[in-house]
N, CA, C and O atoms as CSV, one atom per row, in Angstrom:
chain,resi,resn,atom,element,x,y,z
A,1,UNK,N,N,24.385,38.210,-29.577
A,1,UNK,CA,C,23.719,37.657,-30.290
A,1,UNK,C,C,23.796,35.790,-30.442
A,1,UNK,O,O,22.986,35.229,-31.181
A,2,UNK,N,N,24.430,35.300,-29.971
A,2,UNK,CA,C,25.156,33.876,-29.876
A,2,UNK,C,C,24.915,33.610,-28.223
A,2,UNK,O,O,25.562,32.642,-27.822
A,3,UNK,N,N,24.202,34.207,-27.314
A,3,UNK,CA,C,24.280,34.472,-26.003
A,3,UNK,C,C,22.907,34.295,-25.622
A,3,UNK,O,O,22.488,33.585,-24.708
A,4,UNK,N,N,22.202,35.064,-26.472
A,4,UNK,CA,C,20.966,35.062,-26.221
A,4,UNK,C,C,19.721,34.033,-27.289
A,4,UNK,O,O,18.509,34.158,-27.463
A,5,UNK,N,N,20.584,33.198,-27.741
A,5,UNK,CA,C,20.060,31.826,-28.496
A,5,UNK,C,C,20.233,30.718,-27.241
A,5,UNK,O,O,19.472,29.755,-27.142
A,6,UNK,N,N,21.202,30.945,-26.404
A,6,UNK,CA,C,21.554,30.352,-25.665
A,6,UNK,C,C,20.947,30.230,-24.473
A,6,UNK,O,O,21.072,29.155,-23.887
A,7,UNK,N,N,20.173,31.290,-23.871
A,7,UNK,CA,C,19.458,31.626,-22.719
A,7,UNK,C,C,18.194,31.523,-23.918
A,7,UNK,O,O,17.974,30.387,-23.498
A,8,UNK,N,N,17.743,31.595,-24.407
A,8,UNK,CA,C,16.327,30.890,-25.245
A,8,UNK,C,C,16.546,29.526,-25.076
A,8,UNK,O,O,15.829,28.962,-24.250
A,9,UNK,N,N,17.534,28.747,-25.787
A,9,UNK,CA,C,17.112,27.639,-25.112
A,9,UNK,C,C,17.286,26.977,-23.983
A,9,UNK,O,O,16.835,25.889,-23.625
A,10,UNK,N,N,17.959,27.710,-23.473
A,10,UNK,CA,C,17.646,27.001,-21.468
A,10,UNK,C,C,16.392,27.213,-20.983
A,10,UNK,O,O,15.745,26.446,-20.270
A,11,UNK,N,N,15.941,28.723,-21.566
A,11,UNK,CA,C,14.238,28.975,-20.609
A,11,UNK,C,C,13.447,28.223,-21.165
A,11,UNK,O,O,12.494,27.792,-20.515
A,12,UNK,N,N,13.603,27.905,-22.350
A,12,UNK,CA,C,12.152,26.551,-23.161
A,12,UNK,C,C,12.838,25.355,-22.696
A,12,UNK,O,O,11.934,24.526,-22.798
A,13,UNK,N,N,13.709,24.817,-22.314
A,13,UNK,CA,C,14.286,23.872,-21.524
A,13,UNK,C,C,13.334,23.296,-20.549
A,13,UNK,O,O,12.586,22.333,-20.384
A,14,UNK,N,N,13.946,24.900,-19.722
A,14,UNK,CA,C,13.138,24.551,-18.091
A,14,UNK,C,C,11.847,24.587,-18.529
A,14,UNK,O,O,11.251,23.605,-18.086
A,15,UNK,N,N,11.076,25.353,-19.271
A,15,UNK,CA,C,9.627,25.557,-19.559
A,15,UNK,C,C,9.359,24.058,-19.953
A,15,UNK,O,O,8.164,23.801,-19.814
A,16,UNK,N,N,9.946,23.207,-20.309
A,16,UNK,CA,C,9.506,22.011,-20.681
A,16,UNK,C,C,9.185,21.043,-19.607
A,16,UNK,O,O,8.118,20.447,-19.459
A,17,UNK,N,N,10.676,20.938,-18.587
A,17,UNK,CA,C,11.000,20.341,-18.021
A,17,UNK,C,C,9.597,20.574,-16.133
A,17,UNK,O,O,9.111,19.804,-15.304
A,18,UNK,N,N,9.574,21.933,-16.379
A,18,UNK,CA,C,8.708,22.034,-14.990
A,18,UNK,C,C,6.852,21.772,-15.849
A,18,UNK,O,O,5.764,21.447,-15.375
A,19,UNK,N,N,7.282,22.092,-17.133
A,19,UNK,CA,C,5.184,21.880,-16.948
A,19,UNK,C,C,5.893,19.686,-17.541
A,19,UNK,O,O,5.203,18.767,-17.101
A,20,UNK,N,N,6.346,19.557,-17.862
A,20,UNK,CA,C,6.217,17.852,-18.176
A,20,UNK,C,C,6.274,17.094,-17.453
A,20,UNK,O,O,5.822,15.990,-17.756
A,21,UNK,N,N,6.928,17.329,-15.976
A,21,UNK,CA,C,7.139,16.669,-15.044
A,21,UNK,C,C,5.708,16.506,-13.759
A,21,UNK,O,O,5.423,17.471,-13.050
A,22,UNK,N,N,4.932,15.130,-13.646
A,22,UNK,CA,C,3.630,15.728,-12.394
A,22,UNK,C,C,4.383,14.629,-11.320
A,22,UNK,O,O,4.193,14.927,-10.141
A,23,UNK,N,N,5.036,13.661,-11.499
A,23,UNK,CA,C,5.338,12.770,-10.472
A,23,UNK,C,C,6.867,12.755,-10.618
A,23,UNK,O,O,7.116,12.376,-11.762
A,24,UNK,N,N,7.827,12.972,-10.037
A,24,UNK,CA,C,9.112,12.218,-10.023
A,24,UNK,C,C,9.181,11.127,-9.270
A,24,UNK,O,O,10.365,10.844,-9.451
A,25,UNK,N,N,8.720,10.208,-8.468
A,25,UNK,CA,C,8.930,9.383,-8.145
A,25,UNK,C,C,7.375,8.540,-7.483
A,25,UNK,O,O,6.464,9.106,-6.879
A,26,UNK,N,N,7.448,7.336,-7.769
A,26,UNK,CA,C,5.919,6.872,-6.829
A,26,UNK,C,C,5.980,5.585,-7.027
A,26,UNK,O,O,6.179,5.058,-8.121
A,27,UNK,N,N,5.809,5.007,-5.960
A,27,UNK,CA,C,5.762,3.618,-5.599
A,27,UNK,C,C,4.653,2.933,-4.812
A,27,UNK,O,O,4.211,3.588,-3.868
A,28,UNK,N,N,4.234,1.982,-4.986
A,28,UNK,CA,C,3.092,1.421,-4.362
A,28,UNK,C,C,3.282,-0.446,-4.026
A,28,UNK,O,O,3.622,-1.432,-4.681
A,29,UNK,N,N,2.725,-0.088,-2.288
A,29,UNK,CA,C,3.085,-1.853,-1.767
A,29,UNK,C,C,1.452,-2.464,-1.306
A,29,UNK,O,O,0.398,-2.078,-0.800
A,30,UNK,N,N,1.857,-3.221,-1.662
A,30,UNK,CA,C,0.205,-4.182,-1.355
A,30,UNK,C,C,0.393,-5.056,-0.447
A,30,UNK,O,O,1.291,-5.894,-0.524
A,31,UNK,N,N,-0.488,-4.966,0.597
A,31,UNK,CA,C,-0.752,-6.034,1.842
A,31,UNK,C,C,-1.495,-6.981,1.723
A,31,UNK,O,O,-0.897,-7.913,2.262
A,32,UNK,N,N,-2.447,-7.336,1.345
A,32,UNK,CA,C,-3.971,-7.925,1.241
A,32,UNK,C,C,-4.874,-6.823,0.707
A,32,UNK,O,O,-4.869,-6.672,-0.514
A,33,UNK,N,N,-5.615,-6.066,1.410
A,33,UNK,CA,C,-5.962,-5.547,0.829
A,33,UNK,C,C,-6.308,-3.878,0.996
A,33,UNK,O,O,-7.315,-3.245,0.678
A,34,UNK,N,N,-5.246,-3.521,1.526
A,34,UNK,CA,C,-4.350,-2.445,1.499
A,34,UNK,C,C,-3.266,-2.100,0.074
A,34,UNK,O,O,-2.580,-2.899,-0.564
A,35,UNK,N,N,-3.402,-0.866,-0.077
A,35,UNK,CA,C,-2.806,-0.902,-0.930
A,35,UNK,C,C,-1.532,0.546,0.172
A,35,UNK,O,O,-1.840,0.947,1.294
A,36,UNK,N,N,-0.651,0.856,-0.346
A,36,UNK,CA,C,-0.140,1.942,0.470
A,36,UNK,C,C,0.760,3.200,-1.118
A,36,UNK,O,O,1.592,2.661,-1.849
A,37,UNK,N,N,0.495,4.286,-1.283
A,37,UNK,CA,C,1.279,4.610,-2.345
A,37,UNK,C,C,1.849,6.101,-2.307
A,37,UNK,O,O,1.218,7.158,-2.287
A,38,UNK,N,N,3.333,5.862,-2.302
A,38,UNK,CA,C,3.719,6.819,-2.072
A,38,UNK,C,C,4.592,7.454,-3.094
A,38,UNK,O,O,5.389,6.862,-3.822
A,39,UNK,N,N,4.218,9.402,-3.046
A,39,UNK,CA,C,4.354,9.903,-4.200
A,39,UNK,C,C,5.228,11.310,-3.759
A,39,UNK,O,O,4.903,11.976,-2.776
A,40,UNK,N,N,6.506,11.690,-4.731
A,40,UNK,CA,C,7.686,12.400,-4.134
A,40,UNK,C,C,7.191,13.185,-5.698
A,40,UNK,O,O,7.108,12.529,-6.736
A,41,UNK,N,N,6.907,14.603,-5.631
A,41,UNK,CA,C,7.430,15.453,-6.793
A,41,UNK,C,C,8.082,16.650,-6.341
A,41,UNK,O,O,8.641,16.846,-5.262
A,42,UNK,N,N,7.928,17.435,-7.337
A,42,UNK,CA,C,9.240,18.265,-7.519
A,42,UNK,C,C,10.656,18.141,-6.909
A,42,UNK,O,O,11.183,18.901,-6.096
A,43,UNK,N,N,11.202,16.926,-7.523
A,43,UNK,CA,C,12.243,16.721,-7.104
A,43,UNK,C,C,12.949,16.370,-5.497
A,43,UNK,O,O,14.099,16.473,-5.069
A,44,UNK,N,N,11.520,15.867,-4.811
A,44,UNK,CA,C,11.643,15.332,-3.431
A,44,UNK,C,C,11.216,16.393,-2.538
A,44,UNK,O,O,10.807,16.187,-1.395
A,45,UNK,N,N,11.319,17.508,-3.070
A,45,UNK,CA,C,10.335,18.994,-2.283
A,45,UNK,C,C,8.665,18.393,-1.330
A,45,UNK,O,O,8.166,18.647,-0.234
A,46,UNK,N,N,8.392,17.743,-2.208
A,46,UNK,CA,C,6.716,17.441,-1.283
A,46,UNK,C,C,6.632,15.838,-1.667
A,46,UNK,O,O,6.830,15.319,-2.766
A,47,UNK,N,N,6.302,15.266,-0.510
A,47,UNK,CA,C,6.127,13.935,-0.428
A,47,UNK,C,C,4.653,13.647,0.241
A,47,UNK,O,O,4.365,13.856,1.419
A,48,UNK,N,N,3.784,13.118,-0.778
A,48,UNK,CA,C,2.340,12.547,-0.243
A,48,UNK,C,C,2.517,10.946,0.264
A,48,UNK,O,O,3.411,10.267,-0.241
A,49,UNK,N,N,1.631,10.388,1.273
A,49,UNK,CA,C,1.952,8.684,1.398
A,49,UNK,C,C,0.032,8.559,1.301
A,49,UNK,O,O,-0.646,9.061,2.196
A,50,UNK,N,N,-0.546,7.913,0.237
A,50,UNK,CA,C,-1.823,7.443,0.635
A,50,UNK,C,C,-2.110,6.206,1.367
A,50,UNK,O,O,-1.092,5.533,1.530
A,51,UNK,N,N,-3.093,5.736,1.820
A,51,UNK,CA,C,-3.632,4.428,1.854
A,51,UNK,C,C,-4.991,4.121,1.401
A,51,UNK,O,O,-5.987,4.798,1.654
A,52,UNK,N,N,-4.942,2.905,0.624
A,52,UNK,CA,C,-5.588,2.648,-0.007
A,52,UNK,C,C,-6.650,1.784,-0.223
A,52,UNK,O,O,-6.351,1.504,-1.384
A,53,UNK,N,N,-7.530,1.222,-0.040
A,53,UNK,CA,C,-8.248,0.315,-0.102
A,53,UNK,C,C,-8.078,-0.755,-1.530
A,53,UNK,O,O,-8.332,0.075,-2.403
A,54,UNK,N,N,-7.870,-1.761,-2.110
A,54,UNK,CA,C,-7.456,-2.687,-3.225
A,54,UNK,C,C,-8.658,-3.301,-3.366
A,54,UNK,O,O,-8.815,-4.259,-2.608
A,55,UNK,N,N,-9.493,-3.065,-4.049
A,55,UNK,CA,C,-10.974,-3.793,-5.205
A,55,UNK,C,C,-11.075,-4.549,-6.513
A,55,UNK,O,O,-10.183,-4.473,-7.358
A,56,UNK,N,N,-12.035,-5.192,-6.655
A,56,UNK,CA,C,-11.467,-5.589,-8.213
A,56,UNK,C,C,-11.463,-4.752,-9.225
A,56,UNK,O,O,-11.088,-5.080,-10.351
A,57,UNK,N,N,-11.963,-3.369,-8.852
A,57,UNK,CA,C,-11.874,-2.340,-10.085
A,57,UNK,C,C,-11.053,-1.580,-9.836
A,57,UNK,O,O,-11.190,-0.543,-10.485
A,58,UNK,N,N,-9.670,-1.592,-8.741
A,58,UNK,CA,C,-8.462,-0.969,-8.392
A,58,UNK,C,C,-8.331,-0.667,-7.292
A,58,UNK,O,O,-8.961,-1.192,-6.374
A,59,UNK,N,N,-6.948,0.823,-7.066
A,59,UNK,CA,C,-7.104,1.212,-5.685
A,59,UNK,C,C,-8.414,1.949,-5.468
A,59,UNK,O,O,-8.920,2.218,-6.558
A,60,UNK,N,N,-9.252,2.435,-4.271
A,60,UNK,CA,C,-9.832,3.018,-4.236
A,60,UNK,C,C,-10.095,3.579,-2.633
A,60,UNK,O,O,-9.637,2.841,-1.760
A,61,UNK,N,N,-10.635,4.537,-2.282
A,61,UNK,CA,C,-10.942,5.337,-0.915
A,61,UNK,C,C,-9.640,5.474,-0.399
A,61,UNK,O,O,-9.348,4.925,0.664
A,62,UNK,N,N,-8.952,6.040,-0.933
A,62,UNK,CA,C,-7.371,6.735,-0.309
A,62,UNK,C,C,-7.998,7.783,0.365
A,62,UNK,O,O,-9.037,8.440,0.286
A,63,UNK,N,N,-6.642,7.676,1.300
A,63,UNK,CA,C,-6.450,8.578,2.445
A,63,UNK,C,C,-5.330,9.460,2.544
A,63,UNK,O,O,-4.833,8.904,3.523
A,64,UNK,N,N,-4.451,10.508,2.270
A,64,UNK,CA,C,-3.635,11.041,2.449
A,64,UNK,C,C,-2.999,11.254,4.295
A,64,UNK,O,O,-3.490,11.981,5.159
A,65,UNK,N,N,-2.028,10.515,4.387
A,65,UNK,CA,C,-1.365,10.291,5.677
A,65,UNK,C,C,-0.245,11.519,5.279
A,65,UNK,O,O,-0.299,12.092,4.191
A,66,UNK,N,N,0.810,11.849,6.352
A,66,UNK,CA,C,1.467,12.491,6.836
A,66,UNK,C,C,2.739,12.044,6.981
A,66,UNK,O,O,2.955,11.020,7.628
A,67,UNK,N,N,3.681,12.714,6.432
A,67,UNK,CA,C,5.142,11.717,6.478
A,67,UNK,C,C,6.028,12.223,7.088
A,67,UNK,O,O,6.418,13.336,6.737
A,68,UNK,N,N,6.562,11.620,8.086
A,68,UNK,CA,C,7.629,12.835,9.260
A,68,UNK,C,C,8.776,13.263,8.244
A,68,UNK,O,O,9.663,14.036,8.606
């Protein structure tokens, strides 16, 4: 019975972790009118880099780039 509660608590915690994390790490670098947004998800398994234009409304016209 004690092991059942431990397993249940672990599974609930695991479900919470996978549903609550959208982006593990992200960073933004701005150079003039260009912003580079790097985003790493799922603990570093997926990496995306976006090159965006900086406007008074925020960053727009983002294009995804491949990361080696």
